[in-house]
N, C-alpha and C positions, 0 to 999 in steps of 0.2 A: 673729554673727563671732568668737563667742568670747571676748569681750572685754566688762568694763564702759564704762560712759559716760565714767567718772573714767578710766579708761585711755586712753581713743579723745582723749579732752579734751586730754592732757596733751601731746600733740603740738603745740596750740597756741602753744606757746611755742617752737618753731622756726618758724612762719609770718611772712615781711617780705615785701617787696615783689618779691622774685624769684618768679616764678611757679613755677619749679622746686621751691621750697619748699614749693608746694599739691599737688604731684602723689600724694602720698599719700592723701590726703584726696579727690581725682578720682578715683582707684581704685576706693577704697571704694563713691562713689557709684556708679560704673559697677558695682560688683558687686552693690548694693542694688537698684540699677533693674534687673537683668539677674534679680533673684531674684523681685522683685514681677512685672514682666511674665510670669513664668513662672505667676504665679497671678493672673494678670488685673487687676491692681494697679495704677497707677502710681504712681511718687514725686513727690510736690508738689517743686516746684524751690524749695531752701534748705531743704528740711527738715533734713538730714543735718547742714548747717552751722548752723540755728539749735539742734540739740541738743548740738553741741560747745559752741559759745558759751556755753549758757545753763549746762550741766554746769562748764564753765570757771569764769565767771563766779560761781557758788555757791562753788568751792573760793577764788576770789581773795577771797572780800567780807568773810572774818573778818580782810585783812592790810590794808583800808581805812583803818581808824580809824588805825593807825600811820604812814602816808605823810605825809612831810614838805611836806605839798599844804596849802592853803586851804580852809576848810570848805566853802567853795560848790562849789569843786570834787571833794569828795568827795560832794556830795549827786549832782552831775552823773553821777559815775562810776555811783554805784546809781541813778539816773534810767535809765542808759545799759543796766546791767543787766537792769533793772523789763524793761525793754522786748522783750526777748528771751523772757521768762517771760510774756508776755501770748498766751492762748489764739489760734490761728491765725497767729501770729505767724511767719514767714519769714525764715531770715537770707539773708544776701546769697551770691552761688554763688562757691565755693572756685576759684581761678584768675582772681580780679578785683582792683583793688584796695581795692574797699571791703570785701571779705572780710581784706583785709591787716591793714586799718585796725581792724577791728573784734576780730580775732583779740590784735592788741596791746594793743587796750582791755582785753578779758578777761582779759588773763596781767598787766596793770597794765604795760605797758611803753611805753603811749600813754596821754595823758592829755586827756579832753573838758574844754575853757574855754567853751562858748559854739560859736559858729558855728565857734569853730577850734578844732584838738587841739594839744598838743607832744608830741613825744617828748624823751629825752637824745642830742645827736651833737656834731658838730663840722665846723669847715673846714678841708676837705681841702687840703693843702698842695699839692696838684697845679692848683685854683682859681686860685691866682697867676696862672698862665702862661695863664689865660682874663681875665684884669683887666683894662683898658686900661690901657696904660701910662703915663698921667696920673695914673690913680689908684692906682697901685700907693704910692707913700710914703705915701697917706691909709690905705689900709686894711693897711698895718704897721705905721702909728701905732696904727689901733685893735684891731689885735691885739694892741701891746703893752700898749694900756691894759689890755684885757682881764686879761692875763697870761697867754694862751696860744691856742691855736688851739681847745681842748676841756676842758671838758665844755660844752655851752651849748643852754638850751632851744629846740630847732628846731620853727618856728612851719608847722603844715600845715591846711589848709582843711577842715574837718571834713566827715562824711558827712551824707547826707541822714535825719531833715529838719531837723537843727540846721544842716546851711550854709542853708536859705534866709533866715535873717534877717540873712547877708552883706552886704546890702544894707541894714540898719539900723546908724546911724553907733553910737548907743551901745552897741550889742550889741556890735559887732566892739572898739570901747575896752574894754567890760568884761571879754571874752576875753585882750585883752593883759594886762590890769589882774589878772585871776586870775592866769596865768600868773607875773607879775612877783612877787604878794604871795605865790604857791608857791616861787620860787626864794629869797626871802628866809630860805625856812625850809628853806634847801639851800646852807651856807656856801661848798660846794666849786663852784657854779655860777657860770662866768666872765660870764653874759649871755644876750642873748636873739639868733635869728637867724631868715631867713628867706628863701627863695627860690621865686622866683613873677614872673608874667608883669607882675602889676598893681604891682610895683616900678617897672618903666621910666615914666620920665619922660614918652615920647610916650602911651603909652597913658593916664596920667593926663590928661596934653590934650585928649584924644578922647573918656574917660570922665571928666568933672570928678567925678562920682560916686563914683569910688573912693580919690579923694584921702582919705579918712580912712583908707584902709585901711594906709598909711603912715606915718600920723600921727609913731607914737612914734619912727619913726624917723628922723624931722626934726628928733626933737628935738634940744637941745644932747648930742654926745656921739655922736649916731648915724650912719651913715656906709650908705648904698646905692651899690651900683655895679654893671656887668652882667659877665655870664659866657659872655655869646653869646646866639645865635639861640634864640628860646622856640620848642620844635616843636608842633607840633598839639595833642598830648594835652597841653600844660602846664595847658589849662584855659581859656584865653580863647575858644574856641568853644561849650565848652557852655553849654547854653542860648542860641545866640546864634549860628545856623549861618550867618547873613552874615556874620560875620568869619571862619567856616571857611570860606565860600566865595574871600571875599576873600584870604585866605592860598595856597586854591590855586591863583586867578589870579598869584600873586604880585604882587600890589597889597597885599598887607598883610602886617608880619612885625614883630614885637614882640621885646625883647632879654628876657633872663632875667635879674631882677633879686637880687643879692644884697644882702641889709640887715643889718645888725649893732648892736646897742645893748646897749655894757657895762652891765655889774653896775649901777654905782654911778650912772650914769646915768638906766637902768630904773628903778631903786629912787627916785630922786627924782621922775623922770615921775609914778609910782605914787603917791605921798605927796603930789603937788601934783594929785590927784585925787580927793577923796575922795566925789563925786557918782557914782562909781563902784562904790563898794559895795556890792556885795546882799546 
């Protein structure tokens, strides 16, 4: 294609959840597929994406030691990078959320913490219009305690295979612990936030094994509200087709929870859990 892998991999810095930002890579893949097909050789799914991720990761590796994150997170970043270099490994296809997550990790914009990841974000002011009126005073008080709407560590569920341990309580809590310990190294960060269906009290009531997913936000200083109906692609039907069928039939509807934990409260929680130090 007339470009070095490094030049091509630099485009990963523009990749985010908007699939329009993946268009160039999808176009490259199509061109390569056409070229290989003319020679009777198929393109392995994810092969181009794996090359770009591995090349970007190699360029980012030298910056890891200087990152203001905990030692365990640095190790997890390097583990993620190494996985893209394994022989036979393919990457996630461009145009998917998994590729968005991987591109951000490869360019050090998203950080693995175990079964969960985080990136820098904030609470959009427009979300205040979605919060139930009864919760407005409390969320405003929480934001005031944090000192503003941003920057916050925004928790996300990690990609496979790391998210398989999302059902293990200690591994989930250890993810939160790593996030907060990393936040301690970043004085300007105001707290932790999460947006997920499993913050809905009804979801926890029907699935008690999910309670530990929101445990830190239930600590003093934390706050959970909702910002509307959880869509089907919010994750509650993943690995659980029964929930998806109930949703489609109108018999199940979870709320999308917004969880906040101010910096001081988060640090106090982490310091009370030395058992989570890895």
